C-alpha positions in Angstrom: 22.6 -100.3 -17.4 22.5 -104.1 -18.0 24.1 -106.3 -15.4 26.4 -109.2 -16.3 27.5 -112.0 -14.0 31.1 -113.0 -14.8 32.5 -116.2 -13.2 36.2 -116.5 -13.9 38.9 -117.9 -11.6 41.8 -116.3 -13.4 42.1 -113.0 -11.6 44.1 -111.3 -14.4 41.6 -112.4 -17.2 38.7 -111.6 -14.9 39.8 -108.0 -14.3 40.6 -107.5 -18.0 37.1 -108.7 -19.1 35.4 -106.7 -16.3 37.2 -103.5 -17.2 36.7 -103.9 -20.9 33.0 -104.7 -20.7 32.3 -101.9 -18.3 34.2 -99.4 -20.4 33.3 -100.5 -24.0 30.0 -102.2 -23.4 28.8 -99.9 -20.6 27.7 -102.9 -18.6 27.7 -103.4 -14.8 29.8 -106.5 -14.3 30.0 -108.6 -11.1 33.1 -110.7 -11.1 33.2 -113.9 -9.1 36.3 -116.1 -8.6 34.6 -119.5 -8.3 31.2 -121.2 -8.9 30.0 -121.1 -5.4 30.5 -117.3 -5.1 28.8 -116.8 -8.5 25.7 -118.8 -7.5 25.4 -116.7 -4.3 25.6 -113.5 -6.3 23.1 -114.8 -8.8 20.6 -115.6 -6.0 21.1 -112.1 -4.5 20.9 -109.9 -7.6 19.1 -109.7 -10.9 21.3 -110.2 -13.9 20.7 -109.8 -17.7 23.4 -112.3 -18.8 25.9 -114.7 -17.4 29.5 -115.6 -18.6 30.7 -118.8 -17.0 34.2 -120.2 -17.2 33.9 -124.0 -17.4 37.0 -124.9 -15.4 36.6 -123.3 -12.0 37.2 -124.5 -8.4 34.5 -125.5 -5.9 31.8 -125.5 -8.6 32.6 -125.9 -12.3 30.9 -123.8 -15.0 28.6 -126.5 -16.3 27.3 -127.3 -12.8 26.8 -123.6 -12.1 25.0 -123.1 -15.5 22.7 -126.0 -14.7 21.7 -124.5 -11.4 21.2 -121.0 -12.9 19.1 -122.5 -15.6 16.8 -124.2 -13.1 16.3 -120.9 -11.4 15.9 -118.8 -14.6 14.9 -120.5 -17.9 15.5 -117.3 -20.0 18.7 -115.6 -18.9 21.3 -115.8 -21.7 24.4 -117.9 -20.7 27.8 -118.0 -22.4 30.2 -120.7 -21.5 33.9 -120.1 -21.8 36.1 -123.2 -22.3 39.7 -123.7 -23.0 39.1 -127.2 -24.4 37.2 -126.6 -27.6 36.1 -130.2 -27.7 32.8 -131.2 -29.4 31.7 -132.9 -26.2 32.0 -129.7 -24.2 30.1 -127.7 -26.8 27.3 -130.3 -26.9 27.2 -130.4 -23.1 27.1 -126.6 -23.0 24.0 -126.4 -25.2 22.5 -129.5 -23.5 22.6 -127.7 -20.2 20.7 -124.7 -21.7 23.6 -122.6 -22.7 23.0 -120.0 -25.4 26.6 -119.7 -26.7 30.1 -120.8 -26.0 33.5 -119.1 -26.7 36.8 -121.0 -26.7 39.9 -119.6 -24.9 42.0 -117.8 -25.9 39.5 -115.3 -27.4 39.4 -111.7 -28.3 37.4 -109.5 -25.9 36.0 -107.7 -28.9 34.5 -111.1 -30.1 33.0 -111.7 -26.6 31.4 -108.2 -26.7 29.8 -109.0 -30.0 28.4 -112.2 -28.8 27.0 -110.5 -25.6 25.3 -107.8 -27.7 23.8 -110.4 -30.1 22.4 -112.4 -27.2 20.9 -109.4 -25.4 19.3 -108.1 -28.6 17.8 -111.5 -29.2 16.5 -111.7 -25.6 15.0 -108.2 -25.9 13.2 -109.1 -29.2 11.9 -112.4 -27.7 10.7 -110.6 -24.6 8.8 -108.1 -26.7 7.2 -110.7 -28.9 6.7 -113.4 -26.4 3.0 -112.7 -25.9 2.3 -113.2 -29.6 3.7 -116.8 -29.6 1.7 -119.6 -28.1 3.3 -121.6 -25.3 0.9 -124.6 -25.1 0.4 -127.1 -27.8 -1.5 -130.4 -28.5 0.7 -132.8 -30.4 -1.4 -135.9 -31.1 -1.8 -137.6 -27.7 0.8 -135.3 -26.1 0.3 -132.0 -24.4 3.4 -129.7 -24.6 3.8 -126.9 -22.1 6.7 -124.6 -23.3 6.9 -122.5 -20.2 7.0 -125.6 -17.9 9.3 -127.3 -20.4 7.3 -130.5 -20.2 5.5 -133.0 -22.4 2.7 -135.0 -20.8 0.6 -137.9 -22.0 -1.7 -140.3 -20.1 -0.3 -139.2 -16.8 3.3 -139.4 -17.8 5.5 -136.3 -17.8 8.8 -135.8 -19.6 10.9 -132.8 -18.7 12.7 -131.0 -21.5 15.9 -129.0 -21.6 15.6 -125.4 -22.6 17.0 -126.1 -26.1 14.6 -129.1 -26.5 11.7 -126.9 -25.5 12.7 -124.1 -27.9 13.2 -126.5 -30.8 9.9 -128.3 -30.2 8.0 -125.0 -30.0 9.4 -124.0 -33.4 8.3 -127.3 -34.8 4.8 -126.9 -33.3 4.4 -123.4 -34.7 5.4 -124.8 -38.1 3.3 -128.0 -37.7 2.9 -129.9 -40.9 5.1 -127.3 -42.6 8.9 -127.1 -43.1 11.1 -125.7 -40.4 14.3 -124.9 -42.2 17.5 -125.9 -40.6 18.9 -122.4 -40.9 15.9 -120.8 -39.2 16.1 -123.2 -36.3 19.9 -122.7 -35.8 19.7 -118.9 -36.1 16.7 -118.5 -33.8 17.9 -120.9 -31.1 21.7 -121.0 -31.4 22.0 -117.7 -33.4 24.8 -119.3 -35.5 24.3 -122.0 -38.2 27.8 -123.4 -38.0 28.7 -127.1 -38.2 29.0 -127.7 -34.4 25.6 -126.1 -33.7 24.1 -128.3 -36.4 25.5 -131.4 -34.8 24.1 -130.3 -31.5 20.7 -129.7 -32.9 20.7 -133.2 -34.4 21.2 -134.6 -30.9 18.1 -132.7 -29.6 16.0 -133.8 -32.6 16.8 -137.4 -31.8 15.7 -136.9 -28.2 12.5 -135.3 -29.3 11.7 -138.2 -31.6 12.2 -140.5 -28.7 9.9 -138.5 -26.4 7.1 -138.6 -29.1 7.6 -142.2 -30.4 4.6 -143.7 -28.6 2.0 -142.0 -30.8 2.2 -143.4 -34.3 0.3 -140.3 -35.6 3.2 -138.0 -34.6 6.5 -137.9 -36.5 9.4 -135.5 -37.0 10.8 -136.1 -40.5 13.8 -134.8 -42.3 13.0 -132.8 -45.5 16.1 -133.3 -47.7 18.0 -130.2 -48.3 15.6 -128.0 -46.4 15.0 -128.9 -42.8 12.4 -130.7 -40.7 8.7 -131.1 -40.4 6.5 -132.1 -37.4 3.8 -134.3 -38.9 0.6 -134.8 -36.9 -2.2 -136.8 -38.6 
């Protein structure tokens, strides 16, 4: 049985979600009422997925998600927010979140998102050994596992989404990485907001690689992107 960490300060909503997921999804759900309690539980037990309410006392969901991501680079994280603002969605992905859901939401939709993330995580785990995790990009050395780019003694840490996007570009080096493929593999949804979020990460990657004139990430009109290394 897969274990879910649910951080939700609304006791009524928390109990409803816990009961539904345990009954319909057949998950083992640990419910925490604030961010501090959730972090303690995360450090005590092994979980397969986290659902974090953004607005919580003591430690908000974004801060909690950042600390969880530092401890575990791979565990799927879903942020639940009542705001629905573009800034919140961008921050959620920037912190290494895998998905977000805006309140109020249907519990059936949450279950679908959970199942999709767990299936993706399972596929990635099974195929992880087949994909390289270290790349030479011109003068840069990229370590996907360490989420770091290094060159001439200088290191640049990457967020999880930046590392995932750069690895896809490296695997497709000098070839087109379609926009749809990148969105579906990393964000598992090619909607407008995810596309805008990806554009932000691409801009950051271009900045990290700008000191080597032989390395360039270019837009391929109507298709996607290409990492050019000459």
